[in-house]
Every structure is written in structure tokens, then in C-alpha cells.
C-alpha positions in Angstrom: 52.4 60.0 -37.5 50.7 57.9 -40.2 50.2 55.1 -37.8 48.7 57.4 -35.2 46.4 58.9 -37.8 45.3 55.4 -38.9 44.4 54.6 -35.3 42.3 57.7 -35.1 40.3 56.6 -38.2 39.8 53.2 -36.5 38.6 55.0 -33.4 36.0 56.9 -35.4 34.8 53.6 -36.9 34.5 52.1 -33.4 32.4 55.1 -32.2 30.2 54.7 -35.3 29.7 51.0 -34.6 28.9 51.6 -31.0 26.4 54.2 -31.9 24.8 52.0 -34.5 24.3 49.2 -31.9 22.8 51.7 -29.5 20.4 53.0 -32.1 19.5 49.4 -33.1 18.9 48.3 -29.5 16.8 51.3 -28.4 14.5 51.3 -31.4 13.5 53.9 -34.0 14.4 57.5 -33.1 14.6 60.2 -35.8 17.2 62.3 -34.0 19.4 59.2 -33.2 19.3 58.1 -36.8 20.4 61.5 -37.9 23.3 61.6 -35.4 24.4 58.2 -36.7 24.3 59.4 -40.3 26.5 62.4 -39.4 29.1 60.2 -37.6 29.1 57.7 -40.5 29.7 60.6 -42.8 32.7 61.8 -40.8 34.1 58.2 -40.5 33.8 57.7 -44.3 35.5 61.0 -45.0 38.3 60.2 -42.6 38.8 56.7 -44.1 38.9 58.2 -47.6 41.5 60.8 -46.6 43.7 58.2 -44.9 43.5 56.0 -48.0 44.7 58.9 -50.2 47.5 59.7 -47.8 48.6 56.0 -47.7 48.5 55.4 -51.5 50.6 58.0 -53.2 50.2 58.0 -57.0 53.5 57.2 -58.8 52.8 60.3 -60.9 52.9 62.6 -57.9 56.0 64.0 -56.3 56.3 64.0 -52.6 55.4 67.6 -52.4 52.6 67.1 -54.9 51.2 64.3 -52.8 51.5 66.4 -49.6 49.6 69.2 -51.4 46.8 66.8 -52.5 46.4 65.4 -49.0 46.5 68.9 -47.5 43.8 70.2 -49.7 41.6 67.1 -49.0 42.2 67.6 -45.3 41.0 71.2 -45.5 37.9 70.0 -47.3 37.3 67.3 -44.7 37.8 69.9 -41.9 35.1 72.1 -43.3 32.8 69.1 -43.5 33.4 68.3 -39.9 32.5 71.8 -38.9 29.3 71.4 -40.9 28.6 68.1 -39.1 29.0 69.9 -35.7 26.6 72.6 -36.7 24.0 70.1 -38.1 24.4 68.0 -35.0 23.6 70.9 -32.8 20.4 71.5 -34.7 19.5 67.8 -34.4 20.0 67.9 -30.7 17.8 70.9 -30.3 15.1 69.5 -32.4 15.2 66.1 -30.7 15.2 67.6 -27.2 12.3 69.9 -28.2 10.3 66.9 -29.4 10.9 65.0 -26.2 10.0 68.0 -24.1 6.7 68.3 -26.0 5.8 64.7 -25.1 6.8 65.3 -21.5 4.5 68.4 -21.4 1.6 66.3 -22.7 2.0 63.9 -19.8 2.9 66.4 -17.0 1.5 69.9 -16.8 4.2 71.8 -14.9 2.8 75.2 -15.4 1.5 77.2 -12.3 -2.2 78.0 -12.5 -4.2 80.9 -11.1 -3.9 79.6 -7.5 -0.1 79.6 -7.5 0.3 82.5 -5.1 -2.2 81.0 -2.6 -0.5 77.6 -2.8 2.9 79.1 -2.0 1.5 81.1 0.8 -0.1 78.0 2.4 3.1 76.0 1.7 5.3 78.4 3.6 3.1 78.1 6.8 3.7 74.3 6.9 6.4 72.6 9.0 9.2 70.7 7.3 7.6 67.3 7.6 4.3 68.5 6.1 6.1 70.2 3.3 7.9 67.0 2.3 4.8 64.9 2.6 2.8 67.3 0.4 5.5 67.5 -2.2 5.7 63.7 -2.3 1.9 63.5 -2.8 1.9 66.1 -5.6 4.6 64.1 -7.4 2.9 60.8 -6.9 -0.5 62.0 -8.1 0.9 64.0 -11.0 -0.5 67.3 -9.8 1.7 69.4 -12.0 0.2 72.9 -11.6 0.3 72.7 -7.8 3.9 71.4 -7.8 4.9 74.0 -10.3 3.6 76.7 -8.1 6.3 75.7 -5.7 9.2 74.4 -7.8 8.9 77.0 -10.6 9.2 79.9 -8.1 12.4 81.4 -6.7 13.5 79.9 -3.4 12.7 83.1 -1.6 9.0 82.6 -2.5 8.8 78.8 -2.4 10.6 78.3 0.9 12.8 75.4 -0.4 16.2 75.4 -1.9 17.1 75.5 -5.6 18.4 71.9 -5.3 15.2 70.7 -3.8 13.1 72.4 -6.4 15.1 70.7 -9.2 14.9 67.3 -7.4 11.1 67.4 -7.1 10.7 68.6 -10.7 12.9 65.7 -11.9 11.0 63.3 -9.6 7.6 64.0 -11.2 9.1 63.5 -14.6 10.9 60.3 -13.6 7.6 58.9 -12.3 5.2 59.9 -15.0 7.5 60.3 -18.1 10.4 57.9 -17.5 10.7 56.9 -21.1 11.0 60.5 -22.2 13.5 61.3 -19.5 15.7 58.3 -20.5 15.4 59.5 -24.1 16.7 63.0 -23.2 19.7 61.4 -21.4 20.4 59.2 -24.5 20.3 62.1 -26.9 22.8 63.9 -24.6 25.0 60.9 -24.8 24.8 60.7 -28.6 25.6 64.4 -28.9 28.6 63.9 -26.7 29.7 61.1 -29.0 29.5 63.5 -31.9 31.7 65.9 -30.0 34.3 63.2 -29.5 34.2 62.4 -33.2 34.7 66.1 -34.0 37.7 66.3 -31.6 39.3 63.2 -33.0 38.7 64.4 -36.6 40.3 67.8 -35.8 43.4 65.9 -34.5 43.4 63.8 -37.7 43.4 67.0 -39.8 46.4 68.3 -37.9 48.2 65.1 -38.5 47.6 65.4 -42.3 48.0 69.1 -42.8 50.7 71.4 -41.7 49.4 74.8 -42.7 52.9 76.3 -42.9 54.2 73.5 -45.1 51.1 73.5 -47.2 51.4 77.2 -47.8 55.1 76.8 -48.8 54.2 74.1 -51.3 51.4 76.2 -52.7 53.7 79.1 -53.2 56.3 76.9 -54.8 53.7 75.5 -57.1 52.4 79.0 -58.1 56.0 80.1 -58.8 56.6 77.1 -61.0 53.5 77.8 -63.0 54.5 81.5 -63.4 58.0 80.5 -64.5 56.5 78.1 -67.0 54.2 80.7 -68.4 57.1 83.2 -68.6 59.2 80.6 -70.5 56.4 79.9 -72.9 56.0 83.6 -73.7 59.7 83.9 -74.3 59.5 81.4 -77.1 56.8 83.2 -78.9 
């Protein structure tokens, strides 16, 4: 069990190192740096917990050591939960910032002529529709494209999949850097999820709730017995 736990700590370190390389290679990014800080925090906590587990004090009994490790594991588990919550907020803020920059480059909001644009579009044959959509994408004519791709299929005359494809196409062409950044932030957030799952497994390795409760009860009983003995001597 201890060997497996140690391997999990090393796995957390490998994820942190891989993330650090990615952040270094792709340049400065506030959300990415914050993700890295959270993963480093978890790795440091896991390493510290593993170190306590592996180095029992000669002053501690086996049960006392298990209790110490179990309490630290509980504290570590709470910190991992906090990391997950903070990381979710980091992801939302990061994606919102990227979307703001995409919106500055591409105006994908229908304008006052949206209804007329859709009406004309529905009268066109398939070939003409494809050619028009391609032209709107190429020329970054966002409001006209939005009139079609932001409307339900029953109004636009094209499938949901096609609407998504053309919306992604205009972003890929005119905001490729931002689109790549969104994908990267998703990948980093996924890495935090892997770290959290690995850490949860580590906590289970170090803490048996039933055994911990038994030791705590035994410790409390010993304290009570000691106090009762002291009182009997008075």
C-alpha cells in the first residue's frame, strides 16, 4: 500500500512538471499560471503527507502514528476539495477572458436584418448556401453569419451540426490564437481533475475512516480513564 501511495505522489509530480513545461512553452497566461500553482500546492501537500507516513517518530505508537497520518490526510483531502473549487473558478474566468477577446475580433451577433437574411437564405439552393456561408466566414461577416448559425435549424434551414461547424470555422480563421487557448485551458483543467482523482486515491490509501474512528475512540477513552484516575488520587 505504501509503495502504491508513493507512486501516486510521483505521478502528481510528473503532472506538475508536464504542466510547468506547457506553461513555459506557450508563454505567459494568468489562468495557466494559477492552474499550475494549484497543482503544485496539491503535489507539495501529498509529498509532505507521504513523508510523515514514511517517517514514524520513535515517540509514537503504531496507533498514534496512524492517527497522526489519518488527521493529516483529512486536512489534505479538504485542501484538494478547495483546489477543485478554485480551479473551476480559474477555468470560468480564463474562458470568459478568451471569449471577450474573440468577441472583439468577431461580431457573432445577429443585427436588425437577421430575419430578412434567413428568409433569403432559405430560398437558395444547396450549392449557393454553401458558397454564401463560406464567403461570410472568409470575409468575417459575423452578423450575417450569426443570423443563420445562431437561429434554430427550423429557421436557418441547416442542421445543428452545420451551424456549429460554420461558427467554429469563422473563429478558427479570424481568432485562431484564442481558439487554441480555449483548448489549452480545457486541457489544463482536465489535468487538475486527474490530480484531484489521484489525490483522492492517495487519501484512501492513508486513511481508513473506520480504523481512524476506532483509534480516536480508544484515545478518548484513555484520556477519560486517566482523568478519572487523577481524580481518584485527590
